[in-house]
C-alpha positions as CSV (number, residue, x, y, z in Angstrom):
1,M,-210.8,59.5,-5.4
2,D,-208.6,57.3,-3.3
3,S,-204.9,57.5,-3.4
4,Y,-204.4,54.2,-5.3
5,S,-206.5,55.3,-8.2
6,F,-204.8,58.7,-8.3
7,L,-201.3,57.2,-8.3
8,R,-202.3,54.7,-11.0
9,E,-203.7,57.4,-13.2
10,L,-200.5,59.4,-12.7
11,A,-198.3,56.5,-13.5
12,D,-200.3,55.6,-16.6
13,S,-200.0,59.1,-18.0
14,W,-197.4,61.6,-16.9
15,V,-194.8,59.2,-15.4
16,L,-194.9,57.1,-18.6
17,L,-194.4,60.2,-20.7
18,L,-191.5,61.2,-18.5
19,L,-189.8,57.8,-18.7
20,V,-190.2,57.7,-22.5
21,L,-188.6,61.2,-22.8
22,F,-185.8,60.1,-20.5
23,F,-185.2,57.0,-22.6
24,L,-185.1,59.0,-25.8
25,G,-182.8,61.6,-24.3
26,T,-180.4,58.8,-23.2
27,V,-180.4,57.3,-26.7
28,V,-179.8,60.7,-28.3
29,F,-177.0,61.4,-25.8
30,A,-175.3,58.0,-26.5
31,F,-175.5,58.4,-30.3
32,R,-174.8,62.2,-30.5
33,P,-172.3,63.4,-33.1
34,G,-168.7,63.5,-31.8
35,S,-169.1,60.8,-29.1
36,R,-167.5,58.0,-31.2
37,P,-164.0,58.7,-29.9
38,L,-165.1,58.7,-26.3
39,H,-166.9,55.4,-26.7
40,R,-164.0,53.8,-28.5
41,D,-161.6,55.0,-25.8
42,A,-163.8,53.5,-23.1
43,A,-164.1,50.2,-24.9
44,E,-160.4,49.9,-25.5
45,S,-159.3,51.1,-22.0
46,I,-159.0,47.6,-20.6
47,F,-156.3,46.8,-23.2
48,R,-154.3,50.0,-22.6
49,N,-151.5,48.3,-20.6
50,E,-151.2,45.1,-22.7
51,N,-147.9,44.5,-24.4
52,T,-148.4,41.0,-25.7
53,P,-151.2,39.1,-27.3
54,A,-153.4,36.8,-25.1
55,A,-152.1,33.7,-26.9
56,A,-148.5,34.5,-26.0
57,R,-149.4,35.1,-22.4
58,E,-151.1,31.7,-22.1
59,K,-148.0,29.9,-23.4
60,E,-145.9,31.7,-20.8
61,V,-148.2,30.6,-18.0
62,E,-148.1,26.9,-19.0
């Protein structure tokens, strides 16, 4: 068996299985119970130092 055939067989079976398991593990990790506050904090972190709404800042610039 040449190396190309061996690597292709390996990629079609075990590597595919490992990648599917990695994907499912990542999804389970992202949607695990108790992670909602962490995701909300990360999503709102860019607004943490804002004191005025965006519309008011645009009027000040003009």
